[in-house]
N, C-alpha and C positions, 0 to 999 in steps of 0.2 A: 414096512413102507418107509422110504426115504422122505424126509421133511426139509423143504427149502423155503426160507423167508426171502421175499423179493420186494424191493421198494418199487414205486411206480415209475415206469418209463416205457413208452411205446416202442422204443428201440429194443427192448428186451424180449418182445414176442417171439422172434425167431429163435433166440437162445432158449427160452422156456419150452418151446415146442421140441427143440432138439434134446433138452434134458429129460422131457417127459417120455421121449421115445427110447431113451437109454435103459431105464428101468422104472419100476413102479414108484411114482413120486407124487407127493401132495404138496402144493404150493400154498404159502401163507403170505398174504399181501398186507400192505399198510393202508389201503384205501378201498372202500367198498366198490367203487366203480371199476377198479382194476380186477377185483375178484369176479364181478359179473362178466367182465370182458373175457376172462380166462374160462369161466364156466360155459359161456356161450360158444367157446371153441372146443368144448368137451375135454378141457384140461381140469383135473381135480384141483380145486382151490377153495380156500377159506380166508376170511379176514383174520389177521393175527388176534388171538383172544377168543375167537368164536368157538363156542361149544365146550370150553374148558370148565371144569368143576371147581372154580376158585372165585371168591367174591372180589373180583378185580377192582371194582369202583371203590368199595369201602376201604380196601387195603391201600389203594393208591392215595386216597385223600389222607389217610392216617400217616403214611410215609411222608407225604408232602408237608404236613403240619410238623412232624418231628424234625425234618430237615430245616425248616424255617426257624423253629425254636432253637435248634442247636447252632445255627449259623448267625442269624440276625442279632441275637442277644449276646453273642461273643465276638462281634466284629470289633477289631482293635481300632483305636482312634489314630494310631500311627501305623502306616504301612510302608513296606520296603519295595522299591521299584526293581525292575530286572537289572538295572545297572548299579544297584546298591544304595541309592539315595533314600533317605527317610522323609516321608511326607506326612503331614498332619491333615486329617480330613477337615474340610470346611464344615462349619456347624450345619449349614443347609444340607450338605451331603450326608452327614451323620444322622440328621433328622429324617431324611428320606429313607436311609437304610433301615432305621428302626420302625418307621411308621408307614412309609409308602411302599417300600420294596416287598414286604410280605404279601400284600394284596396283589401286586403285579405278578409275583412269582407263583402264587399258590396254584392257580389253574394250570400253569405251564409245568410245574413240578409234578402235579398229579398225573398229567398226560405222560410224562417221562416214566414216572413210577409204574403207571399202568402198563406201559410197553414192556418194562423190565419184568413185571410179574407175569405177563403173558408169555414172554420168552422162557421164563423159568418153567412154566407149565408145558409149553410146546416142545422144548428140547430139540431145536432144529439141528440138522446135520450140516447145513450150509446156509450162509447168508449172502445175498447179492444186493449191493447198494449202488445207486447212481451218484451218490456222494457220501462222504463220511465226516462232514464238517458241520452240517446243520444239527440243531439240538437233538432231534429224535434219531436221525441216522447215526450220529456220533455216539449216542447212548447205546444204540444197538451194536455198533462196532466195538465199543468198550465192553459190553456184555460178552460178546463173542471172544474177545481177548481174555477176559477173566475166566471163561469156561472152556478155553482151548477149542473153540469151534471155528473153522475156517470162515473168514469174511472176505468176500471178493468185491473189491471196488471196481466197477466198470464205469469210468468217468463219462459224464454227459457232454464234456467238451475237452478240448486241448487248451490248457492255460498257457499263455505266451507272455514272457517277460518283456521288459523294455517299454512298457506302456502302462502307466497307472499302477505300477508295482515297484516296490523297493527290493531290498535283499531278501533271500529266503527267510521266512519266519515273520515277515511284516504283514502278511495277508492271511485271512482266514483259510484260504484254499491251500496254504502251505502246511496245514495240519495233516498228518498221516496217521490214521487210526486203524484202518482195515489191515488185516494180516497180509493180504495179497492185492495187487493192482494189475488189471489188464490194461495195457497201453497200446497206443496206435502205432507209433513208429519210433525212430531213433531220438527225435527231439523230446517227446513225452517220456520216453524211457529214461533219458538222462535227467530230465526235470524231476522225476520222482525219486530217482536214485540219490540225487543231491539232497533231497529232503528225508532220506532214510527209509524209503519204501521198498518192499519186496515186489519186484515187477515181473511181468510176463508179457512179451511182445506178441500180441494176438491180432492187432487191429481192433477197431471199434465198430460195433454194429451199425451206427448211424451213417457210416461211409459205405456200407455194403450196397445200398440201392443205386449209387451212382455208377457202379460197374455194369448195371443191367439196362440203363436207359438208352433207348434208340433215339438219337437226336434227329428231329425233323424241324429245321429252322423255319422253313416256309410256312408250315402249319402253325408253329408257335407264334410267329409274327402275326399271322392272320387272326389268331384268337384275341390278340391285344390291339388289333387295328394299327399295327406298326408298319410303316412303309419300308420295303426293302431298299428303296432308293436313298434313304437317309440313315446315318448312324444312330443307333439307340444306346443310351447310357442309363444304367440302373444305379441308383444310390441306395446302399443298404445302411440304414440308420441303426441306432442302438438304444440303450436305456441305462440309466445310472445304476451301478452296482457298488454300493459304498462298503466294500469289504476291507478297505483300508483308507486312511486319510488322503493318500495320493489320488484316490478315485473320486473324491468329493469336490467336483468342479462342474462348470456348465459347458463342458466341451461338446456334448452331444447337441445341445441347442445352438451353440455358436457355430459349429461346423456346418450344421444343416442350413443355417441362415446364409453362411458364406457360399455354400454350394449353390443355393438358389440364386444368389446374386451373380455367381460365375456363369451359370447356364443361361441366365436371362440375357447375357451379352453374347451368347453363342446360338443364334436363332436357327441354325441348320440342324440342331440336335433334337432328337426325340427323347423325352425324359420320363423315366419310371422311378418312383420312390417306393422302396420296399421297407416296411417297418419290421422290427423284431416281433415275432409272434407272441412273446411274453412281455413286451414293452408296455402294452396298454396305452399307447400314445398315438394311435392312428389318426384320431380327429385333430390332434395338435399339428401333425404333419400336413394334413389337408388344409387347415386354416392358415398355416404359415405360407404355403404355396400360393393360396388365393391372395393373401395380403401382399406377397411379392409379385403377383401378376404372372406367375410361371404356369404355363399350360403343361400338365403332366398327368400321368396315371399314378394313383397312390393306393397301395394295397398291403395287407399283412399276410397274404396267402399266395399260392401258386409259384413258389420258388423254383420248382423243377422246370416248369414251362418258361418262366422268365429267363432262366439261365440259358435256355436254348434260343430265346428270341432276341436278346440284346447282344451288343458288340463289346461293350465295356462295362465292367463292374467296379464301382467305387464303394469301399466299405469304410466305416468309421473304426479306426484302431485295428488291432490284429484280430479281426472277426473270423470266427470259424467258417463263415460263409465263403470266405476266400479259399479255404481248404476244400469246401464242396465244389466251388467253381473251377478249381484246378483240375477237375475231371473232364472239363470241356475244352477241347483244343482250340476252338475258335475265339475264345475270350481273351481280352486284355484285362489285366487285373491291377487295381490301384488301391492303396491304403492311405488313409489320412493318419499320419504319424505312426503307423505300424510297420512291422517287418523291415526295419532299417538294414538288416544284415543279409537280406535275400535279394539278389540282383534281379531276379525275375519279376518281382513286384515293383511297381512304380510307387515309391513312397513320396507323398506330397505333404506340404504344410497345411495349416488350418486357415490361412488367409484366402480371400477371394482370388487374388492374383496367383497364388501358389496353386490353387485348384484349376484355374484356367490353363496354366502352363502344364500341369500334370495331365489334364484331359486332352490337350492338344498333342502331347507326346503319346498318349495311349491310342489316340485315333490315327496317328501318322505311322506308327511302327507295326510290324507284323507281330502277332502274339508269339512269345517264346515257347520252347518245349517245357511243359509243366511236369515232366516225369520225376525229376529229382525233388523239386519243391513238394510235390504231392507225396512222394515216398517219405520225405523227411518228417512231415507233420501228420499225414494220414496213414502211413504204412503201406502195405501191399494191397493194391486195389483189385482183388479177385472176387469180391462178394462173399467171402467165406469166413469173415471174422466171427460171425455168430457161431459157426461150427467149432472154431478153435476155442472160443470162450466156453462153449458147452463142454468140450473135451477137458478143458482146464478145470471146470467145476466138478466133473466126474473124478478127475485125479485128486482134487482137494478132498472130496468126500472119502475116497479110498484111503488116502494118507491119514485122515483123521480117525477113521474107524479101525 
């Protein structure tokens, strides 16, 4: 029986179904809820490490202790930076490494060690990850590389430069650990090739659903009590992702405040605020709108229906929501400081006046043809990316065996 390890992503369900139909396969997940979800769909699944005849917990703790002893006690007082400079550790830093770091790392190292021990016992034929840069997923990808097991990275997003990012190698997402990467379209293909990845242009499963949606604007507007007689604008906010120092700023909050100030001076607009589902900042957005006296709908769900209901989408930065929205021909799309090289997108500044100007432009012009922009970033929109990724997984298993 073929064994495939998968990290958690709801986008993977069609891929997993297709792989399960190809040949007899057992899936190993990294999260018990995902395991139950697959089992409920009659797909053979276990949590990684389940049922193996190895004392995983005890071995993991021993490995973690050995790593800490070997590293923390031999940490040099002088280190060399990537550009060759020699730096002496500050006494407080040296003290933390010796006395504080072991306690901080022990539980985390034991989790990594336990994952590696479980992989050793399971011996998977293929690994599929939604990213290969977080500690656990990167450790899994490194294990795969060391054991010549194909590791397929199916990105959960299309990373876009020119906003909160420096040159390649300055952000954690620039790391390439998996042996193979499924990419959406030309932009993402070039992005990973620049960083040394082995790419396969398949499309990404998260864009598949947009090709199947039957747009009913009248029904969608009625659900949110939006009048067809007035234009509706949706603001898609974000959340801080401090994956490099360029991203450590208050732009999310400042831009939202400026947007609220801008629309407060445009009384004919109907306003919807859509927060990022993983941002955990829904109440903050509600409170700020109340403080600014802006009457609006604030939600962190219903993106599919909202994209049908509104006329203009404004997103903070180069949000992937703009790639989703490019599947809807009626929408005008605007980005705050993102997509400066794409003429289809209205790129606006972060000030109140810049947002007012951008909104007026979006409301007065006819939406452009989104075909090229959509293809550039999201690839072929035929709803079959999941199938191409499953076929790629099958090919990687064959090549490995």
